[in-house]
C-alpha positions as CSV (number, residue, x, y, z in Angstrom):
1,M,-0.2,-0.2,-0.3
2,K,1.4,3.1,-1.1
3,V,-0.1,6.5,0.7
4,I,0.2,9.7,-1.4
5,V,-0.9,13.0,0.4
6,G,-1.3,16.6,-1.2
7,L,-0.4,19.6,1.0
8,G,-2.4,22.4,1.1
9,N,-5.0,24.3,2.8
10,P,-8.5,23.8,2.9
11,G,-11.8,25.9,1.7
12,S,-13.5,28.5,-0.8
13,E,-10.4,30.6,-1.0
14,Y,-7.5,29.0,-1.8
15,P,-8.0,26.2,-4.4
16,Q,-5.7,27.7,-7.3
17,T,-2.5,29.3,-5.0
18,R,0.4,28.6,-5.2
19,H,0.9,27.0,-1.5
20,N,-1.9,24.3,-3.0
21,I,-0.3,23.1,-5.9
22,G,0.2,19.5,-3.6
23,F,-3.7,19.7,-3.1
24,M,-3.6,20.4,-7.4
25,A,-1.1,17.4,-8.1
26,V,-3.1,15.1,-6.1
27,E,-6.1,15.8,-7.5
28,R,-5.1,14.9,-11.1
29,L,-3.6,12.3,-10.0
30,G,-7.1,11.3,-9.1
31,K,-8.3,12.2,-11.7
32,Q,-5.6,10.5,-14.0
33,W,-6.1,7.0,-11.9
34,S,-9.9,7.5,-12.0
35,I,-9.3,7.3,-7.7
36,S,-12.0,9.5,-6.2
37,V,-11.2,11.4,-3.1
38,R,-14.3,11.9,-1.6
39,K,-14.0,9.7,1.7
40,E,-14.1,11.8,4.8
41,L,-11.1,10.5,7.3
42,C,-8.9,11.5,10.2
43,S,-9.8,15.2,9.0
44,S,-8.9,14.6,5.0
45,R,-10.6,13.6,1.6
46,V,-8.9,9.9,0.9
47,G,-10.1,7.7,-2.0
48,E,-8.2,4.5,-3.0
49,G,-7.3,2.5,-5.8
50,S,-4.5,1.1,-8.0
51,V,-2.2,2.2,-9.9
52,G,-0.4,-1.0,-11.6
53,R,-0.3,-3.8,-9.4
54,E,0.0,-1.5,-6.2
55,K,-2.9,-0.7,-3.8
56,V,-2.9,3.7,-3.6
57,R,-4.8,5.6,-1.3
58,L,-4.9,9.7,-1.8
59,V,-4.8,12.1,0.3
60,L,-6.0,15.2,0.7
61,P,-5.8,16.8,4.9
62,Q,-8.8,19.4,5.8
63,T,-6.6,20.7,8.5
64,F,-4.3,24.0,7.5
65,M,-1.1,23.2,5.7
66,N,0.1,24.0,9.4
67,A,-1.5,21.2,11.0
68,S,-1.2,18.8,8.2
69,G,0.4,16.5,10.8
70,E,-2.1,15.5,12.6
71,A,-4.5,14.6,9.7
72,V,-1.4,12.4,8.5
73,E,-0.4,10.5,11.9
74,C,-4.2,9.3,12.3
75,L,-4.3,7.8,9.0
76,M,-0.7,6.2,9.5
77,K,-1.8,5.1,12.5
78,R,-5.6,3.7,11.4
79,W,-4.1,2.1,8.4
80,R,-1.0,0.5,10.4
81,L,1.5,2.1,7.7
82,G,4.8,3.3,8.7
83,P,6.7,6.2,6.8
84,E,7.7,4.2,4.3
85,S,4.9,4.2,2.2
86,L,4.0,7.8,2.6
87,L,5.1,10.3,0.0
88,L,4.1,14.2,0.6
89,V,3.4,16.7,-2.6
90,C,4.4,20.0,-1.5
91,D,5.1,23.7,-2.9
92,D,8.7,24.9,-3.1
93,V,8.9,28.6,-3.5
94,A,13.4,28.1,-4.0
95,L,12.5,25.8,-7.1
96,P,11.4,27.4,-10.4
97,L,7.9,27.0,-11.5
98,G,7.4,23.6,-13.4
99,A,10.3,21.8,-11.8
100,V,10.0,19.4,-9.2
101,R,12.3,17.7,-7.1
102,I,12.1,14.4,-4.7
103,R,14.1,12.9,-1.8
104,G,13.4,10.1,0.7
105,Q,14.6,11.5,3.9
106,G,15.9,15.4,4.9
107,S,15.1,18.4,6.5
108,D,11.6,20.0,5.9
109,G,13.7,23.4,4.5
110,G,11.4,25.6,6.2
111,H,7.8,24.5,5.1
112,H,5.3,24.0,8.2
113,G,3.6,21.2,6.4
114,L,6.4,19.3,6.3
115,A,7.5,20.4,9.6
116,S,4.1,19.4,11.0
117,V,4.1,16.1,9.7
118,F,7.8,15.1,10.7
119,E,7.1,16.3,14.2
120,R,3.5,14.3,14.7
121,L,5.3,11.2,12.9
122,G,8.6,11.3,14.7
123,S,10.5,10.9,11.4
124,R,12.3,12.7,8.3
125,Q,12.9,9.3,6.8
126,V,9.4,10.4,4.5
127,S,9.6,10.7,1.0
128,R,8.6,14.2,-0.5
129,L,7.8,15.5,-3.7
130,R,8.5,19.3,-4.1
131,V,6.9,21.0,-7.3
132,G,8.4,24.3,-7.7
133,I,6.1,27.9,-7.4
134,G,9.3,30.0,-8.2
135,G,9.5,33.3,-6.6
136,D,11.4,35.7,-4.4
137,V,12.7,33.5,-1.2
138,S,13.4,36.5,1.2
139,G,11.3,39.0,3.3
140,D,7.5,37.4,4.0
141,L,6.2,34.8,1.4
142,T,2.8,34.6,2.5
143,P,1.2,37.1,0.1
144,F,3.3,34.9,-2.8
145,V,1.9,31.4,-1.7
146,L,-1.0,32.6,-1.3
147,G,-1.6,34.3,-4.1
148,K,-3.3,32.2,-7.5
149,F,-1.1,31.6,-10.8
150,T,-1.3,34.4,-13.5
151,A,-2.2,33.5,-17.0
152,A,1.2,33.6,-17.6
153,E,1.8,30.9,-15.2
154,K,-0.3,28.6,-16.6
155,P,2.1,26.5,-19.0
156,A,4.3,26.1,-16.4
157,L,2.1,25.0,-14.1
158,E,0.9,22.5,-16.4
159,K,4.6,21.0,-16.8
160,G,5.1,20.9,-13.4
161,L,1.7,19.1,-12.6
162,E,2.3,16.3,-15.1
163,Q,6.0,15.9,-14.0
164,A,4.5,15.5,-10.4
165,R,2.5,13.1,-11.8
166,F,5.2,11.1,-13.7
167,A,7.1,11.2,-10.7
168,C,4.6,9.5,-8.6
169,E,4.4,7.4,-10.6
170,S,7.7,6.0,-10.9
171,W,8.1,6.1,-7.1
172,I,5.2,4.0,-6.6
173,A,6.5,1.6,-9.1
174,E,10.6,1.6,-9.2
175,G,11.0,3.2,-5.8
176,I,12.5,6.2,-4.5
177,S,15.9,5.9,-5.0
178,V,15.4,5.1,-8.8
179,T,12.8,8.4,-8.9
180,M,15.0,10.6,-7.8
181,N,17.8,9.3,-10.0
182,R,15.0,10.3,-12.8
183,F,14.4,13.3,-11.5
184,N,16.7,15.4,-9.6
185,R,18.2,16.9,-12.4
186,R,20.4,20.1,-12.0
187,V,17.2,23.0,-12.6
188,T,18.4,26.9,-13.4
189,G,17.5,28.8,-10.4
190,A,17.0,26.1,-7.4
């Protein structure tokens, strides 16, 4: 069983914001894989299906970003799964829009959603897929990350969401090492 969690904020004011690219990526996976992400469980929307021979659960926590760990911890305990079964999908201002990076462990890099999950699970040995949203990484990031993508950014956004889908499919089928080698190419501006 593999669990892919999109990190974001619930509510009608956040759907197309940069901080919700994790939600957008997982919603796209649901459409692509015909998995309805509607069941309510542990303060999350959840869907289950198969990708190839692997059972997959898609998750959209309905806590706010900074409390994502509450929902993820509840689900992982309920399903009796360890961190090795989990992939978190989130935004990254340090990556150019359209780029992705995947890692099997490490720090939260200042991302409060990742920090919340790591704290609640008691581990940083969790795979995470960062999807670039670009931006100036200095100063207060709140207005930028809570802003919506512009029309000019849509082609790069689509590229990033497609790369995220391919990376998730690779992670499911081939594991973290192969996926890291395939997707972590040097990116200008990263």
